[in-house]
N, C-alpha and C positions, 0 to 999 in steps of 0.2 A: 308710604311716599306721598308727598303732597302733589295734588294735581290742580291745575288751573284750566279754565275753559276759555278758549278763544274762538269766536265765531262758531260755537257749537262743537268744537273739536277739543278733546281732552289732551292736555300737554303736560307731560312730566316736568316739573320745575327743575329737577336734577339734571335733566338732559340740557336744558337751557343753561344751567349754571356751568356744566362741563364745556359747552360750546364757548361761553364767555371766557372761561379760564383759559382754554386752549388758545383762543384768539388773543387774549392779553399776553400769554407766554410767548407767542410768536412775535408780537409787537415789541415786547420788552427785550428779548434776546436780540432782535434786529437792531434795536436802538443801541443796546450795549456793543454789539459788533461794529456798528457804524461809528459810535463815539470813540471806541478804542483805535480804530483805523485812522481817525482824524488826528490824534495825538496832540491837540491843542488844549485839551482839558483832561482832567483825571477821570472823568465820567467813562464808565465802561471798561476802564483799565483794571487789570488784575491787581488786587491788593489795596485799592483806594476806596472801596465802598464798605459801608457797614456790613452788607450781606457777604463780603468776601471772607469774613471770619468763618462762614459756614461752607465755603467752597472746599471740596475734598480733591478734585481732579479737574483741571481745565483743559484736558487734552482731547476731549470727545464731547459730542452732543451739545447741549445747551447749559454750560456751567453756571451762568448767572441765574437762570431760572431754577436750576436744582438748588443753588445756594439760597435763593430767596425762599423757595418752598421749605427747605430745611430750617431756615430761621423762623418762618411763620409757624411751623409745627412745634419747634422747641419753645418758642415764647408764647404760644397760644394766641397769636394774633390772626386777625381776619382782614384780608385785603379786598377792597372794592375793585372788581375787575374792569370797571369802566374808567378807572384813573388813567391819565396819560401824562402825568407829571413824573416821568421816569427818572429824572435827576433826583427828585426827592425820594423816590422809592429805592434807587440805587444806594443812596446814603442814609435811607430811612428817616428822612426829615418829615415831620408831620405838618 
């Protein structure tokens, strides 16, 4: 596992990646929930995003995050977790 040094302290890059991913997932699902409650756009609404093709069950947990992760795994794509253009991610516009 790759390590980096910050102020003399060894930091595992994987741990930082997991924190970034978790933080992104929270922000993305929160955005989807907020947008779906707004009902003025199709963003966050079930069935309207490209990632929705990978959604298996939206009755629990974080369905948009699960669908996004399934799509990324299947297509072999990598997501930059610093992105905040959630509308493009929801529709998977580049």
